[in-house]
All heavy atoms as a GROMACS GRO file, in nm:
protein
  593
    1ILE      N    1  -2.425  -0.334   3.339
    1ILE     CA    2  -2.457  -0.460   3.272
    1ILE      C    3  -2.606  -0.491   3.300
    1ILE      O    4  -2.654  -0.470   3.421
    1ILE     CB    5  -2.366  -0.570   3.319
    1ILE    CG1    6  -2.377  -0.682   3.233
    1ILE    CG2    7  -2.373  -0.599   3.464
    1ILE    CD1    8  -2.263  -0.789   3.239
    2SER      N    9  -2.673  -0.545   3.208
    2SER     CA   10  -2.813  -0.582   3.231
    2SER      C   11  -2.831  -0.732   3.241
    2SER      O   12  -2.734  -0.802   3.235
    2SER     CB   13  -2.898  -0.529   3.114
    2SER     OG   14  -2.860  -0.598   2.998
    3ALA      N   15  -2.955  -0.772   3.264
    3ALA     CA   16  -2.980  -0.911   3.287
    3ALA      C   17  -2.963  -0.996   3.160
    3ALA      O   18  -2.944  -1.115   3.162
    3ALA     CB   19  -3.126  -0.928   3.334
    4ASN      N   20  -2.967  -0.932   3.047
    4ASN     CA   21  -2.948  -1.016   2.921
    4ASN      C   22  -2.802  -1.007   2.869
    4ASN      O   23  -2.780  -1.007   2.755
    4ASN     CB   24  -3.053  -0.974   2.808
    4ASN     CG   25  -3.036  -0.823   2.770
    4ASN    OD1   26  -2.945  -0.744   2.827
    4ASN    ND2   27  -3.102  -0.782   2.665
    5ASN      N   28  -2.707  -0.980   2.960
    5ASN     CA   29  -2.568  -0.975   2.921
    5ASN      C   30  -2.536  -0.859   2.827
    5ASN      O   31  -2.443  -0.878   2.745
    5ASN     CB   32  -2.520  -1.115   2.859
    5ASN     CG   33  -2.534  -1.224   2.966
    5ASN    OD1   34  -2.516  -1.196   3.087
    5ASN    ND2   35  -2.564  -1.340   2.916
    6THR      N   36  -2.586  -0.745   2.847
    6THR     CA   37  -2.561  -0.629   2.762
    6THR      C   38  -2.486  -0.530   2.847
    6THR      O   39  -2.540  -0.501   2.950
    6THR     CB   40  -2.688  -0.574   2.712
    6THR    OG1   41  -2.749  -0.679   2.627
    6THR    CG2   42  -2.665  -0.456   2.611
    7ILE      N   43  -2.388  -0.470   2.795
    7ILE     CA   44  -2.320  -0.367   2.858
    7ILE      C   45  -2.339  -0.239   2.780
    7ILE      O   46  -2.314  -0.238   2.662
    7ILE     CB   47  -2.164  -0.386   2.874
    7ILE    CG1   48  -2.155  -0.522   2.959
    7ILE    CG2   49  -2.095  -0.270   2.938
    7ILE    CD1   50  -2.012  -0.562   2.966
    8THR      N   51  -2.384  -0.131   2.836
    8THR     CA   52  -2.402  -0.002   2.770
    8THR      C   53  -2.279   0.084   2.794
    8THR      O   54  -2.245   0.108   2.906
    8THR     CB   55  -2.528   0.076   2.805
    8THR    OG1   56  -2.631  -0.014   2.791
    8THR    CG2   57  -2.541   0.211   2.725
    9ILE      N   58  -2.213   0.130   2.685
    9ILE     CA   59  -2.086   0.207   2.707
    9ILE      C   60  -2.127   0.351   2.718
    9ILE      O   61  -2.184   0.411   2.625
    9ILE     CB   62  -1.993   0.178   2.586
    9ILE    CG1   63  -1.960   0.029   2.571
    9ILE    CG2   64  -1.867   0.275   2.595
    9ILE    CD1   65  -1.906  -0.002   2.442
   10ARG      N   66  -2.096   0.417   2.829
   10ARG     CA   67  -2.117   0.553   2.844
   10ARG      C   68  -1.985   0.617   2.906
   10ARG      O   69  -1.934   0.568   2.997
   10ARG     CB   70  -2.230   0.578   2.946
   10ARG     CG   71  -2.354   0.503   2.903
   10ARG     CD   72  -2.457   0.612   2.880
   10ARG     NE   73  -2.597   0.545   2.861
   10ARG     CZ   74  -2.648   0.532   2.736
   10ARG    NH1   75  -2.590   0.580   2.636
   10ARG    NH2   76  -2.761   0.475   2.728
   11GLU      N   77  -1.954   0.733   2.852
   11GLU     CA   78  -1.840   0.806   2.913
   11GLU      C   79  -1.861   0.952   2.887
   11GLU      O   80  -1.906   0.997   2.776
   11GLU     CB   81  -1.712   0.757   2.841
   11GLU     CG   82  -1.592   0.824   2.896
   11GLU     CD   83  -1.462   0.752   2.839
   11GLU    OE1   84  -1.441   0.645   2.861
   11GLU    OE2   85  -1.386   0.828   2.778
   12ALA      N   86  -1.829   1.033   2.975
   12ALA     CA   87  -1.844   1.179   2.967
   12ALA      C   88  -1.738   1.257   2.885
   12ALA      O   89  -1.756   1.362   2.836
   12ALA     CB   90  -1.848   1.237   3.111
   13ALA      N   91  -1.619   1.187   2.874
   13ALA     CA   92  -1.512   1.251   2.794
   13ALA      C   93  -1.545   1.267   2.647
   13ALA      O   94  -1.643   1.210   2.598
   13ALA     CB   95  -1.393   1.155   2.809
   14THR      N   96  -1.474   1.336   2.579
   14THR     CA   97  -1.493   1.367   2.439
   14THR      C   98  -1.443   1.249   2.344
   14THR      O   99  -1.447   1.270   2.220
   14THR     CB  100  -1.432   1.496   2.395
   14THR    OG1  101  -1.290   1.489   2.420
   14THR    CG2  102  -1.498   1.614   2.472
   15VAL      N  103  -1.384   1.145   2.406
   15VAL     CA  104  -1.325   1.031   2.319
   15VAL      C  105  -1.449   0.969   2.245
   15VAL      O  106  -1.552   0.937   2.305
   15VAL     CB  107  -1.268   0.936   2.412
   15VAL    CG1  108  -1.219   0.808   2.334
   15VAL    CG2  109  -1.151   0.996   2.483
   16GLN      N  110  -1.434   0.959   2.112
   16GLN     CA  111  -1.540   0.898   2.038
   16GLN      C  112  -1.527   0.745   2.020
   16GLN      O  113  -1.628   0.681   2.004
   16GLN     CB  114  -1.547   0.964   1.899
   16GLN     CG  115  -1.585   1.110   1.900
   16GLN     CD  116  -1.732   1.120   1.967
   16GLN    OE1  117  -1.826   1.060   1.922
   16GLN    NE2  118  -1.744   1.209   2.062
   17GLU      N  119  -1.400   0.703   2.022
   17GLU     CA  120  -1.387   0.555   2.005
   17GLU      C  121  -1.300   0.514   2.119
   17GLU      O  122  -1.194   0.566   2.164
   17GLU     CB  123  -1.319   0.528   1.872
   17GLU     CG  124  -1.308   0.376   1.837
   17GLU     CD  125  -1.266   0.346   1.704
   17GLU    OE1  126  -1.148   0.357   1.679
   17GLU    OE2  127  -1.344   0.333   1.613
   18LEU      N  128  -1.338   0.388   2.176
   18LEU     CA  129  -1.273   0.328   2.285
   18LEU      C  130  -1.222   0.196   2.257
   18LEU      O  131  -1.288   0.123   2.170
   18LEU     CB  132  -1.362   0.312   2.409
   18LEU     CG  133  -1.438   0.430   2.455
   18LEU    CD1  134  -1.544   0.397   2.547
   18LEU    CD2  135  -1.344   0.534   2.520
   19GLU      N  136  -1.103   0.149   2.313
   19GLU     CA  137  -1.073   0.005   2.289
   19GLU      C  138  -1.114  -0.063   2.419
   19GLU      O  139  -1.075  -0.020   2.531
   19GLU     CB  140  -0.919  -0.002   2.278
   19GLU     CG  141  -0.891  -0.154   2.244
   19GLU     CD  142  -0.747  -0.162   2.186
   19GLU    OE1  143  -0.724  -0.134   2.081
   19GLU    OE2  144  -0.658  -0.206   2.265
   20ILE      N  145  -1.208  -0.158   2.405
   20ILE     CA  146  -1.258  -0.233   2.520
   20ILE      C  147  -1.186  -0.365   2.527
   20ILE      O  148  -1.178  -0.440   2.424
   20ILE     CB  149  -1.399  -0.255   2.490
   20ILE    CG1  150  -1.485  -0.134   2.471
   20ILE    CG2  151  -1.473  -0.332   2.617
   20ILE    CD1  152  -1.495  -0.032   2.581
   21SER      N  153  -1.137  -0.404   2.643
   21SER     CA  154  -1.072  -0.527   2.665
   21SER      C  155  -1.144  -0.594   2.794
   21SER      O  156  -1.183  -0.512   2.885
   21SER     CB  157  -0.927  -0.516   2.703
   21SER     OG  158  -0.853  -0.468   2.578
   22GLY      N  159  -1.163  -0.715   2.794
   22GLY     CA  160  -1.224  -0.788   2.908
   22GLY      C  161  -1.204  -0.931   2.910
   22GLY      O  162  -1.150  -0.995   2.808
   23THR      N  163  -1.263  -0.994   3.002
   23THR     CA  164  -1.270  -1.137   3.006
   23THR      C  165  -1.407  -1.180   3.041
   23THR      O  166  -1.472  -1.128   3.121
   23THR     CB  167  -1.173  -1.187   3.126
   23THR    OG1  168  -1.042  -1.135   3.107
   23THR    CG2  169  -1.175  -1.342   3.133
   24VAL      N  170  -1.457  -1.284   2.962
   24VAL     CA  171  -1.587  -1.338   2.978
   24VAL      C  172  -1.574  -1.461   3.061
   24VAL      O  173  -1.497  -1.551   3.031
   24VAL     CB  174  -1.652  -1.369   2.847
   24VAL    CG1  175  -1.794  -1.437   2.866
   24VAL    CG2  176  -1.674  -1.248   2.752
   25THR      N  177  -1.653  -1.466   3.180
   25THR     CA  178  -1.645  -1.576   3.263
   25THR      C  179  -1.782  -1.617   3.287
   25THR      O  180  -1.890  -1.552   3.271
   25THR     CB  181  -1.576  -1.535   3.397
   25THR    OG1  182  -1.651  -1.444   3.465
   25THR    CG2  183  -1.435  -1.490   3.377
   26ASP      N  184  -1.799  -1.746   3.339
   26ASP     CA  185  -1.925  -1.805   3.386
   26ASP      C  186  -1.944  -1.754   3.530
   26ASP      O  187  -1.865  -1.673   3.591
   26ASP     CB  188  -1.929  -1.950   3.376
   26ASP     CG  189  -1.844  -2.028   3.463
   26ASP    OD1  190  -1.789  -1.967   3.566
   26ASP    OD2  191  -1.829  -2.150   3.453
   27GLU      N  192  -2.066  -1.791   3.586
   27GLU     CA  193  -2.093  -1.749   3.723
   27GLU      C  194  -1.985  -1.789   3.834
   27GLU      O  195  -2.001  -1.726   3.943
   27GLU     CB  196  -2.241  -1.789   3.769
   27GLU     CG  197  -2.265  -1.942   3.753
   27GLU     CD  198  -2.297  -1.988   3.621
   27GLU    OE1  199  -2.323  -1.914   3.521
   27GLU    OE2  200  -2.312  -2.115   3.606
   28ASN      N  201  -1.917  -1.882   3.799
   28ASN     CA  202  -1.808  -1.936   3.906
   28ASN      C  203  -1.677  -1.865   3.879
   28ASN      O  204  -1.579  -1.905   3.938
   28ASN     CB  205  -1.801  -2.078   3.893
   28ASN     CG  206  -1.928  -2.151   3.935
   28ASN    OD1  207  -1.992  -2.115   4.028
   28ASN    ND2  208  -1.970  -2.255   3.862
   29GLY      N  209  -1.666  -1.773   3.773
   29GLY     CA  210  -1.539  -1.707   3.744
   29GLY      C  211  -1.442  -1.784   3.657
   29GLY      O  212  -1.335  -1.750   3.634
   30VAL      N  213  -1.495  -1.890   3.594
   30VAL     CA  214  -1.424  -1.975   3.498
   30VAL      C  215  -1.426  -1.905   3.364
   30VAL      O  216  -1.536  -1.875   3.308
   30VAL     CB  217  -1.475  -2.115   3.484
   30VAL    CG1  218  -1.398  -2.198   3.380
   30VAL    CG2  219  -1.468  -2.176   3.619
   31PRO      N  220  -1.305  -1.875   3.293
   31PRO     CA  221  -1.303  -1.800   3.166
   31PRO      C  222  -1.378  -1.891   3.065
   31PRO      O  223  -1.368  -2.014   3.067
   31PRO     CB  224  -1.163  -1.799   3.128
   31PRO     CG  225  -1.083  -1.804   3.273
   31PRO     CD  226  -1.170  -1.894   3.356
   32LEU      N  227  -1.445  -1.826   2.974
   32LEU     CA  228  -1.522  -1.892   2.865
   32LEU      C  229  -1.457  -1.864   2.722
   32LEU      O  230  -1.462  -1.752   2.670
   32LEU     CB  231  -1.663  -1.844   2.866
   32LEU     CG  232  -1.745  -1.887   2.993
   32LEU    CD1  233  -1.878  -1.813   2.982
   32LEU    CD2  234  -1.765  -2.030   3.004
   33PRO      N  235  -1.390  -1.954   2.671
   33PRO     CA  236  -1.337  -1.940   2.534
   33PRO      C  237  -1.439  -1.947   2.425
   33PRO      O  238  -1.539  -2.016   2.441
   33PRO     CB  239  -1.232  -2.055   2.513
   33PRO     CG  240  -1.280  -2.161   2.613
   33PRO     CD  241  -1.348  -2.089   2.720
   34GLY      N  242  -1.422  -1.887   2.304
   34GLY     CA  243  -1.509  -1.899   2.198
   34GLY      C  244  -1.645  -1.824   2.204
   34GLY      O  245  -1.742  -1.849   2.129
   35ILE      N  246  -1.658  -1.731   2.301
   35ILE     CA  247  -1.783  -1.651   2.309
   35ILE      C  248  -1.772  -1.541   2.216
   35ILE      O  249  -1.664  -1.477   2.206
   35ILE     CB  250  -1.801  -1.599   2.466
   35ILE    CG1  251  -1.812  -1.720   2.561
   35ILE    CG2  252  -1.914  -1.508   2.468
   35ILE    CD1  253  -1.934  -1.799   2.532
   36THR      N  254  -1.875  -1.517   2.138
   36THR     CA  255  -1.884  -1.402   2.048
   36THR      C  256  -1.916  -1.265   2.127
   36THR      O  257  -2.011  -1.269   2.206
   36THR     CB  258  -1.998  -1.418   1.944
   36THR    OG1  259  -1.966  -1.540   1.870
   36THR    CG2  260  -1.992  -1.305   1.840
   37VAL      N  261  -1.835  -1.172   2.107
   37VAL     CA  262  -1.855  -1.037   2.170
   37VAL      C  263  -1.871  -0.939   2.056
   37VAL      O  264  -1.777  -0.932   1.966
   37VAL     CB  265  -1.740  -0.994   2.264
   37VAL    CG1  266  -1.762  -0.860   2.329
   37VAL    CG2  267  -1.714  -1.109   2.368
   38TYR      N  268  -1.975  -0.868   2.057
   38TYR     CA  269  -1.987  -0.769   1.938
   38TYR      C  270  -2.047  -0.632   1.993
   38TYR      O  271  -2.091  -0.626   2.104
   38TYR     CB  272  -2.077  -0.822   1.832
   38TYR     CG  273  -2.223  -0.862   1.883
   38TYR    CD1  274  -2.319  -0.780   1.871
   38TYR    CD2  275  -2.254  -0.984   1.929
   38TYR    CE1  276  -2.456  -0.803   1.916
   38TYR    CE2  277  -2.379  -1.027   1.966
   38TYR     CZ  278  -2.476  -0.927   1.964
   38TYR     OH  279  -2.605  -0.962   2.002
   39VAL      N  280  -2.029  -0.539   1.899
   39VAL     CA  281  -2.073  -0.395   1.928
   39VAL      C  282  -2.193  -0.365   1.833
   39VAL      O  283  -2.192  -0.397   1.717
   39VAL     CB  284  -1.952  -0.296   1.901
   39VAL    CG1  285  -1.999  -0.154   1.908
   39VAL    CG2  286  -1.835  -0.330   1.983
   40SER      N  287  -2.289  -0.296   1.892
   40SER     CA  288  -2.409  -0.256   1.816
   40SER      C  289  -2.443  -0.110   1.852
   40SER      O  290  -2.426  -0.067   1.960
   40SER     CB  291  -2.522  -0.347   1.842
   40SER     OG  292  -2.643  -0.299   1.777
   41SER      N  293  -2.500  -0.045   1.754
   41SER     CA  294  -2.558   0.098   1.778
   41SER      C  295  -2.692   0.088   1.832
   41SER      O  296  -2.741   0.195   1.870
   41SER     CB  297  -2.540   0.184   1.648
   41SER     OG  298  -2.616   0.121   1.549
   42ARG      N  299  -2.759  -0.027   1.818
   42ARG     CA  300  -2.903  -0.038   1.868
   42ARG      C  301  -2.900  -0.131   1.989
   42ARG      O  302  -2.823  -0.231   1.993
   42ARG     CB  303  -2.989  -0.094   1.752
   42ARG     CG  304  -2.991  -0.014   1.636
   42ARG     CD  305  -3.088  -0.068   1.537
   42ARG     NE  306  -3.055  -0.202   1.504
   42ARG     CZ  307  -3.123  -0.271   1.412
   42ARG    NH1  308  -3.223  -0.216   1.354
   42ARG    NH2  309  -3.088  -0.393   1.383
   43GLU      N  310  -2.992  -0.100   2.084
   43GLU     CA  311  -3.014  -0.180   2.202
   43GLU      C  312  -3.054  -0.315   2.159
   43GLU      O  313  -3.150  -0.330   2.086
   43GLU     CB  314  -3.108  -0.108   2.291
   43GLU     CG  315  -3.120  -0.181   2.425
   43GLU     CD  316  -3.203  -0.106   2.523
   43GLU    OE1  317  -3.251  -0.001   2.493
   43GLU    OE2  318  -3.223  -0.167   2.634
   44PRO      N  319  -2.980  -0.416   2.201
   44PRO     CA  320  -3.024  -0.549   2.171
   44PRO      C  321  -3.158  -0.590   2.236
   44PRO      O  322  -3.182  -0.550   2.349
   44PRO     CB  323  -2.911  -0.631   2.220
   44PRO     CG  324  -2.835  -0.547   2.308
   44PRO     CD  325  -2.866  -0.403   2.284
   45ALA      N  326  -3.233  -0.670   2.162
   45ALA     CA  327  -3.356  -0.733   2.219
   45ALA      C  328  -3.333  -0.884   2.209
   45ALA      O  329  -3.248  -0.936   2.139
   45ALA     CB  330  -3.468  -0.692   2.133
   46SER      N  331  -3.410  -0.954   2.298
   46SER     CA  332  -3.393  -1.092   2.301
   46SER      C  333  -3.442  -1.156   2.162
   46SER      O  334  -3.530  -1.097   2.106
   46SER     CB  335  -3.468  -1.157   2.421
   46SER     OG  336  -3.596  -1.129   2.403
   47GLY      N  337  -3.390  -1.273   2.134
   47GLY     CA  338  -3.431  -1.334   2.011
   47GLY      C  339  -3.319  -1.331   1.904
   47GLY      O  340  -3.198  -1.311   1.932
   48LYS      N  341  -3.358  -1.348   1.782
   48LYS     CA  342  -3.261  -1.362   1.670
   48LYS      C  343  -3.197  -1.226   1.642
   48LYS      O  344  -3.250  -1.119   1.658
   48LYS     CB  345  -3.344  -1.401   1.541
   48LYS     CG  346  -3.250  -1.423   1.427
   48LYS     CD  347  -3.331  -1.469   1.300
   48LYS     CE  348  -3.234  -1.485   1.186
   48LYS     NZ  349  -3.302  -1.512   1.068
   49ILE      N  350  -3.067  -1.237   1.615
   49ILE     CA  351  -2.988  -1.112   1.585
   49ILE      C  352  -2.960  -1.100   1.442
   49ILE      O  353  -2.898  -1.196   1.386
   49ILE     CB  354  -2.862  -1.116   1.667
   49ILE    CG1  355  -2.882  -1.125   1.815
   49ILE    CG2  356  -2.774  -0.997   1.633
   49ILE    CD1  357  -2.773  -1.158   1.901
   50SER      N  358  -3.002  -0.995   1.376
   50SER     CA  359  -2.982  -0.973   1.242
   50SER      C  360  -2.845  -0.917   1.217
   50SER      O  361  -2.777  -0.844   1.288
   50SER     CB  362  -3.088  -0.881   1.184
   50SER     OG  363  -3.070  -0.757   1.226
   51SER      N  364  -2.786  -0.939   1.094
   51SER     CA  365  -2.657  -0.896   1.059
   51SER      C  366  -2.637  -0.744   1.059
   51SER      O  367  -2.536  -0.691   1.080
   51SER     CB  368  -2.607  -0.952   0.923
   51SER     OG  369  -2.694  -0.904   0.823
   52ASP      N  370  -2.751  -0.671   1.026
   52ASP     CA  371  -2.747  -0.524   1.030
   52ASP      C  372  -2.740  -0.471   1.178
   52ASP      O  373  -2.718  -0.354   1.196
   52ASP     CB  374  -2.855  -0.459   0.954
   52ASP     CG  375  -2.989  -0.487   1.013
   52ASP    OD1  376  -3.008  -0.591   1.085
   52ASP    OD2  377  -3.082  -0.400   1.003
   53PHE      N  378  -2.762  -0.544   1.272
   53PHE     CA  379  -2.753  -0.513   1.408
   53PHE      C  380  -2.612  -0.501   1.459
   53PHE      O  381  -2.575  -0.424   1.542
   53PHE     CB  382  -2.824  -0.624   1.490
   53PHE     CG  383  -2.821  -0.604   1.644
   53PHE    CD1  384  -2.920  -0.524   1.698
   53PHE    CD2  385  -2.742  -0.670   1.720
   53PHE    CE1  386  -2.920  -0.504   1.837
   53PHE    CE2  387  -2.746  -0.662   1.862
   53PHE     CZ  388  -2.826  -0.564   1.914
   54ILE      N  389  -2.524  -0.585   1.408
   54ILE     CA  390  -2.371  -0.594   1.449
   54ILE      C  391  -2.288  -0.492   1.363
   54ILE      O  392  -2.294  -0.500   1.244
   54ILE     CB  393  -2.319  -0.737   1.428
   54ILE    CG1  394  -2.415  -0.829   1.522
   54ILE    CG2  395  -2.180  -0.751   1.466
   54ILE    CD1  396  -2.377  -0.978   1.495
   55ILE      N  397  -2.206  -0.426   1.438
   55ILE     CA  398  -2.116  -0.327   1.373
   55ILE      C  399  -1.977  -0.398   1.358
   55ILE      O  400  -1.914  -0.384   1.259
   55ILE     CB  401  -2.100  -0.193   1.460
   55ILE    CG1  402  -2.232  -0.119   1.449
   55ILE    CG2  403  -1.980  -0.108   1.408
   55ILE    CD1  404  -2.235   0.008   1.535
   56ARG      N  405  -1.928  -0.457   1.475
   56ARG     CA  406  -1.795  -0.529   1.464
   56ARG      C  407  -1.799  -0.637   1.575
   56ARG      O  408  -1.883  -0.620   1.672
   56ARG     CB  409  -1.686  -0.446   1.464
   56ARG     CG  410  -1.651  -0.366   1.602
   56ARG     CD  411  -1.531  -0.278   1.599
   56ARG     NE  412  -1.541  -0.167   1.501
   56ARG     CZ  413  -1.607  -0.060   1.529
   56ARG    NH1  414  -1.662  -0.030   1.647
   56ARG    NH2  415  -1.616   0.030   1.442
   57GLY      N  416  -1.727  -0.727   1.569
   57GLY     CA  417  -1.726  -0.836   1.672
   57GLY      C  418  -1.592  -0.911   1.672
   57GLY      O  419  -1.510  -0.901   1.581
   58THR      N  420  -1.586  -0.996   1.775
   58THR     CA  421  -1.464  -1.078   1.788
   58THR      C  422  -1.508  -1.202   1.878
   58THR      O  423  -1.623  -1.195   1.912
   58THR     CB  424  -1.349  -1.002   1.863
   58THR    OG1  425  -1.235  -1.082   1.852
   58THR    CG2  426  -1.384  -0.970   2.004
   59SER      N  427  -1.414  -1.288   1.898
   59SER     CA  428  -1.437  -1.401   1.992
   59SER      C  429  -1.344  -1.408   2.099
   59SER      O  430  -1.220  -1.354   2.082
   59SER     CB  431  -1.432  -1.529   1.910
   59SER     OG  432  -1.526  -1.548   1.808
   60THR      N  433  -1.378  -1.457   2.212
   60THR     CA  434  -1.289  -1.466   2.320
   60THR      C  435  -1.185  -1.582   2.291
   60THR      O  436  -1.209  -1.676   2.219
   60THR     CB  437  -1.366  -1.500   2.448
   60THR    OG1  438  -1.438  -1.629   2.439
   60THR    CG2  439  -1.456  -1.399   2.491
   61ASP      N  440  -1.060  -1.557   2.341
   61ASP     CA  441  -0.956  -1.652   2.324
   61ASP      C  442  -0.970  -1.773   2.420
   61ASP      O  443  -1.063  -1.777   2.505
   61ASP     CB  444  -0.819  -1.582   2.333
   61ASP     CG  445  -0.786  -1.527   2.468
   61ASP    OD1  446  -0.846  -1.560   2.568
   61ASP    OD2  447  -0.690  -1.451   2.478
   62PHE      N  448  -0.863  -1.853   2.436
   62PHE     CA  449  -0.862  -1.962   2.524
   62PHE      C  450  -0.894  -1.929   2.667
   62PHE      O  451  -0.944  -2.014   2.747
   62PHE     CB  452  -0.737  -2.049   2.500
   62PHE     CG  453  -0.739  -2.181   2.586
   62PHE    CD1  454  -0.804  -2.286   2.548
   62PHE    CD2  455  -0.652  -2.175   2.705
   62PHE    CE1  456  -0.809  -2.407   2.629
   62PHE    CE2  457  -0.658  -2.289   2.781
   62PHE     CZ  458  -0.723  -2.402   2.745
   63ASP      N  459  -0.841  -1.810   2.708
   63ASP     CA  460  -0.850  -1.759   2.840
   63ASP      C  461  -0.977  -1.671   2.865
   63ASP      O  462  -0.985  -1.610   2.961
   63ASP     CB  463  -0.729  -1.682   2.885
   63ASP     CG  464  -0.606  -1.773   2.887
   63ASP    OD1  465  -0.613  -1.896   2.931
   63ASP    OD2  466  -0.494  -1.723   2.833
   64GLY      N  467  -1.068  -1.674   2.772
   64GLY     CA  468  -1.187  -1.589   2.775
   64GLY      C  469  -1.168  -1.446   2.758
   64GLY      O  470  -1.259  -1.364   2.770
   65LYS      N  471  -1.052  -1.402   2.702
   65LYS     CA  472  -1.016  -1.261   2.689
   65LYS      C  473  -1.057  -1.207   2.548
   65LYS      O  474  -1.059  -1.290   2.450
   65LYS     CB  475  -0.870  -1.232   2.709
   65LYS     CG  476  -0.827  -1.264   2.845
   65LYS     CD  477  -0.673  -1.228   2.879
   65LYS     CE  478  -0.635  -1.270   3.010
   65LYS     NZ  479  -0.706  -1.212   3.125
   66PHE      N  480  -1.098  -1.081   2.540
   66PHE     CA  481  -1.121  -1.025   2.406
   66PHE      C  482  -1.082  -0.880   2.408
   66PHE      O  483  -1.066  -0.815   2.521
   66PHE     CB  484  -1.271  -1.026   2.379
   66PHE     CG  485  -1.357  -0.938   2.469
   66PHE    CD1  486  -1.389  -0.809   2.430
   66PHE    CD2  487  -1.401  -0.980   2.598
   66PHE    CE1  488  -1.466  -0.733   2.511
   66PHE    CE2  489  -1.471  -0.902   2.677
   66PHE     CZ  490  -1.498  -0.778   2.634
   67THR      N  491  -1.066  -0.824   2.290
   67THR     CA  492  -1.033  -0.679   2.279
   67THR      C  493  -1.110  -0.632   2.138
   67THR      O  494  -1.096  -0.698   2.046
   67THR     CB  495  -0.885  -0.650   2.265
   67THR    OG1  496  -0.818  -0.698   2.380
   67THR    CG2  497  -0.858  -0.496   2.244
   68LEU      N  498  -1.176  -0.519   2.147
   68LEU     CA  499  -1.235  -0.461   2.026
   68LEU      C  500  -1.270  -0.318   2.043
   68LEU      O  501  -1.274  -0.268   2.163
   68LEU     CB  502  -1.357  -0.531   1.980
   68LEU     CG  503  -1.484  -0.512   2.051
   68LEU    CD1  504  -1.594  -0.524   1.942
   68LEU    CD2  505  -1.519  -0.635   2.143
   69LYS      N  506  -1.284  -0.245   1.941
   69LYS     CA  507  -1.318  -0.103   1.945
   69LYS      C  508  -1.462  -0.082   1.949
   69LYS      O  509  -1.538  -0.154   1.881
   69LYS     CB  510  -1.257  -0.029   1.826
   69LYS     CG  511  -1.103  -0.028   1.838
   69LYS     CD  512  -1.037   0.051   1.734
   69LYS     CE  513  -0.883   0.041   1.748
   69LYS     NZ  514  -0.816   0.128   1.651
   70ALA      N  515  -1.507   0.028   2.028
   70ALA     CA  516  -1.651   0.058   2.035
   70ALA      C  517  -1.663   0.215   2.057
   70ALA      O  518  -1.564   0.274   2.090
   70ALA     CB  519  -1.712  -0.013   2.158
   71GLU      N  520  -1.773   0.263   2.011
   71GLU     CA  521  -1.793   0.399   2.028
   71GLU      C  522  -1.882   0.427   2.150
   71GLU      O  523  -1.958   0.343   2.192
   71GLU     CB  524  -1.878   0.455   1.900
   71GLU     CG  525  -1.800   0.458   1.776
   71GLU     CD  526  -1.773   0.326   1.721
   71GLU    OE1  527  -1.851   0.227   1.748
   71GLU    OE2  528  -1.672   0.311   1.631
   72VAL      N  529  -1.863   0.550   2.205
   72VAL     CA  530  -1.941   0.589   2.326
   72VAL      C  531  -2.087   0.581   2.301
   72VAL      O  532  -2.130   0.634   2.190
   72VAL     CB  533  -1.891   0.729   2.374
   72VAL    CG1  534  -1.986   0.780   2.495
   72VAL    CG2  535  -1.744   0.723   2.416
   73GLY      N  536  -2.170   0.525   2.385
   73GLY     CA  537  -2.309   0.517   2.362
   73GLY      C  538  -2.351   0.391   2.289
   73GLY      O  539  -2.478   0.358   2.286
   74TYR      N  540  -2.261   0.308   2.240
   74TYR     CA  541  -2.300   0.181   2.174
   74TYR      C  542  -2.303   0.071   2.276
   74TYR      O  543  -2.281   0.095   2.396
   74TYR     CB  544  -2.188   0.144   2.070
   74TYR     CG  545  -2.205   0.227   1.943
   74TYR    CD1  546  -2.274   0.350   1.940
   74TYR    CD2  547  -2.151   0.179   1.829
   74TYR    CE1  548  -2.285   0.408   1.822
   74TYR    CE2  549  -2.157   0.243   1.712
   74TYR     CZ  550  -2.226   0.370   1.702
   74TYR     OH  551  -2.234   0.437   1.583
   75TYR      N  552  -2.352  -0.045   2.233
   75TYR     CA  553  -2.375  -0.155   2.321
   75TYR      C  554  -2.273  -0.271   2.297
   75TYR      O  555  -2.231  -0.290   2.180
   75TYR     CB  556  -2.518  -0.213   2.300
   75TYR     CG  557  -2.616  -0.116   2.334
   75TYR    CD1  558  -2.669  -0.029   2.230
   75TYR    CD2  559  -2.672  -0.094   2.454
   75TYR    CE1  560  -2.760   0.071   2.259
   75TYR    CE2  561  -2.774  -0.006   2.490
   75TYR     CZ  562  -2.819   0.079   2.389
   75TYR     OH  563  -2.915   0.175   2.408
   76LEU      N  564  -2.231  -0.332   2.404
   76LEU     CA  565  -2.138  -0.446   2.393
   76LEU      C  566  -2.213  -0.562   2.439
   76LEU      O  567  -2.279  -0.563   2.545
   76LEU     CB  568  -2.019  -0.416   2.480
   76LEU     CG  569  -1.908  -0.521   2.487
   76LEU    CD1  570  -1.835  -0.520   2.347
   76LEU    CD2  571  -1.804  -0.486   2.595
   77VAL      N  572  -2.213  -0.669   2.352
   77VAL     CA  573  -2.298  -0.787   2.381
   77VAL      C  574  -2.215  -0.910   2.381
   77VAL      O  575  -2.135  -0.929   2.281
   77VAL     CB  576  -2.421  -0.796   2.286
   77VAL    CG1  577  -2.500  -0.923   2.315
   77VAL    CG2  578  -2.502  -0.669   2.287
   78ALA      N  579  -2.232  -1.004   2.470
   78ALA     CA  580  -2.159  -1.126   2.475
   78ALA      C  581  -2.266  -1.240   2.439
   78ALA      O  582  -2.370  -1.233   2.499
   78ALA     CB  583  -2.090  -1.159   2.596
   79SER      N  584  -2.230  -1.322   2.352
   79SER     CA  585  -2.325  -1.429   2.317
   79SER      C  586  -2.255  -1.564   2.288
   79SER      O  587  -2.155  -1.567   2.227
   79SER     CB  588  -2.404  -1.385   2.176
   79SER     OG  589  -2.480  -1.489   2.132
   80GLY      N  590  -2.311  -1.670   2.344
   80GLY     CA  591  -2.240  -1.797   2.336
   80GLY      C  592  -2.333  -1.898   2.282
   80GLY      O  593  -2.348  -1.995   2.243
   0.00000   0.00000   0.00000
């Protein structure tokens, strides 16, 4: 995970698509509902995000939980 809340998905196995599940929390461990989590094939840069940057996305539920599919080598980004 990087300083700009980006997770790079890397795996040595031959699996091409993964199902990613997790919980988005604040620095105190409190779950954050309504946070957008999305997958991109390009490394995110700070600033405005264009629609061609996002492959698929979802929002966290009331407990901060999310699930979505991603490909190995793609980026997972949380944005609130």
